[in-house]
C-alpha positions in Angstrom: 189.5 71.8 -33.2 189.0 71.6 -29.5 188.0 74.7 -27.5 190.7 75.9 -25.0 189.4 76.1 -21.5 191.0 77.3 -18.3 191.1 75.0 -15.3 188.3 77.0 -13.7 186.1 76.8 -16.7 186.6 73.1 -17.0 185.6 72.6 -13.3 182.6 74.9 -13.6 181.4 73.2 -16.8 181.6 69.9 -15.1 179.6 71.1 -12.2 177.0 72.6 -14.6 176.7 69.3 -16.4 175.8 67.8 -13.0 173.0 70.2 -12.3 174.8 73.0 -10.4 173.3 76.4 -11.2 174.0 78.3 -7.9 177.2 78.5 -5.9 177.9 80.0 -2.5 181.3 81.1 -1.6 184.1 83.4 -0.4 186.5 84.5 -3.2 190.2 84.5 -2.5 193.3 84.9 -4.5 193.8 81.1 -4.9 190.4 80.6 -6.4 189.7 83.8 -8.4 189.9 81.7 -11.7 186.9 79.7 -10.4 184.9 82.8 -9.6 185.8 84.3 -13.0 184.6 81.2 -14.7 181.3 81.3 -12.7 180.7 84.8 -14.0 181.6 84.0 -17.6 179.5 80.9 -17.7 176.4 82.6 -16.0 176.2 80.6 -12.8 174.4 82.4 -10.0 177.0 83.2 -7.4 176.2 84.2 -3.8 179.3 85.8 -2.2 179.5 85.6 1.6 181.8 87.2 4.2 182.8 84.0 5.9 183.4 80.4 4.8 181.1 79.0 7.4 178.3 81.3 6.2 178.7 80.0 2.7 178.5 76.4 3.9 175.4 77.0 5.9 173.7 78.8 3.0 174.6 76.0 0.6 173.2 73.5 3.1 170.0 75.4 3.5 169.6 75.8 -0.3 170.2 72.1 -0.7 167.5 71.2 1.8 164.8 73.1 -0.1 162.1 70.7 -1.3 163.1 71.1 -5.0 166.1 68.9 -4.7 168.7 71.6 -5.4 172.4 71.0 -5.1 174.2 73.5 -2.9 178.0 73.8 -3.5 180.2 76.0 -1.5 183.6 77.4 -2.6 186.1 79.0 -0.3 189.9 79.2 0.0 192.1 78.2 2.9 193.5 81.3 4.6 197.1 81.2 5.9 195.8 81.4 9.5 193.3 78.6 9.1 
């Protein structure tokens, strides 16, 4: 029998299968399921106060000499 997954779990498992182990981001109501899945699946999550900060942190993490991947998650606010 197949295991039931939420959409967030499916996305995070796919990211993990591609070597993602750390995510930077700003949680918001629209993407809470993704952040819930990150916590359930044990992915290290760095929460920021601004979307741009998350993007810069991810870029810096990616540029480390170890060849890390640096994804950033954020939501689009109504005033964006």
